[in-house]
C-alpha positions, 0 to 999 in steps of 0.5 A: 540745751537740745530741748531749748533748741527744739522749743526755739525751732517750734516757735519759729514754725508756729510764728512763721507767716502763712503765705496764701496760695494764689487763686485762679479766677475765671468769669462765669458770666456778667449780669447787666442791671438797669441801675448801679448795684448798691448791694447783692445778697445770695440765698444759702443754697446758692440757687438765687440771688438778689440785687438792690439797685440805687434806684430802689429796685430789687431784682431776683436772679437765678444761679445762672444770672437770669432775671426772675422778677423784680419789685420797687422797694423804694429809696429808703431801703439801704440794705438787704439780707436773704433769709431762706428762699422766699424771704428778704430782710430790708434795712430802712434808712434813718428808721429804727426798723427792719422790714421782713417781706415774703416773696412769691416767685413766678415763672412764665410757662408757654402753653402754646400748642401744649395739651390742655384740659379744662376751660381754655379761658380759665384764669388759673393755669395748672402746668405740670411737667410729667414723665409717663414712667414716673410712679409719682406722676401716675399718683397725681392723675386723680388729685388733678382731676379732682381739682379740675372738678372743683374749678370747672370754669376757673382752672385748666391743666396744661401738660408739659413733657419732661421725660427723665433719662432714667426711664427707658421708654418715657421719651417714646411715651411723650412722643406718643402723647403728642401723636395722639394729640393730633387725633384729639385723643391726648388725654385718653392715652395720657390716662392709659399710659399712666395706668400702665406706667410699669409696663410701658414699652413701644409695643404696649404704647401702640396697644394702648393707642389701638384700644382708643381707636387711633388711626395707627398708620398715622399714629406710627408715622407721627411718632417719627415726625421730627417736629414732635421730637422738637416739641419734647425737647422744647418742653425739657429745656423750658422745664430746666429754665424754670427750675424743674429737676424731677417729676412731677413738678407743678406750677399754678399761675407760675407759682411753684406747687410745694404740696401736691394735695388737693387741699393745698392746690385748692388753696393756691387756686383760691389765692389766685382767684382772690388776687385776680378779683375772681370769686373763690370757691367756698 
């Protein structure tokens, strides 16, 4: 009898309805679109999402809701599925097929007043977000120089400061680079600081600046100029907006560089030259 009672009690427990706990919901942000949204699809890592609009446009947004690009998929696309970070499956209306498209995301990076090396009118811009105490950034100096040598008139290098908080003297070095830029010696000091990235500190930075013949009184005064601090902060904020999380991070005409080898960067530059109707290097 006791066994029967326990079985009945167990049955009641197992079959009892589960009451779901209420969820607290808070609005993070709203995203405005130019037309009603037909469907939304997010990438698996949650870093971006796509919106298919009723007018056939597909919009790409980052995780913060910022619009990063769009294209006209046409009225026959009735559904989308994100596949990885740069592919999209598109279901076609009244057709027995699904289109798989590759997407190349481009970002806009300001080059105004940034240190630039190479032909100012070059059709290809290599933007690098760097930290002067970063060993990986130091190792990239030579490959970037080789790339510029390969494309003397068609590519230029733009330097953006992204000092990491984990590097004690990186911000001071960033300010020093901009101070040297005011005397036309950014790139020489750039090379020296990266060559000595392990030893960087305020005294070492001043020593390196002095070897270049900088006006040291002006240099030390410029280091304290709030305008240079604002420029460094602006680079950091811009970097965060375009997805920079570490250094070095490179973009070629707004396309993020995944492989930082001379061959891979040269391939991307050739693709850009072809896209722009320029003659690629053979």
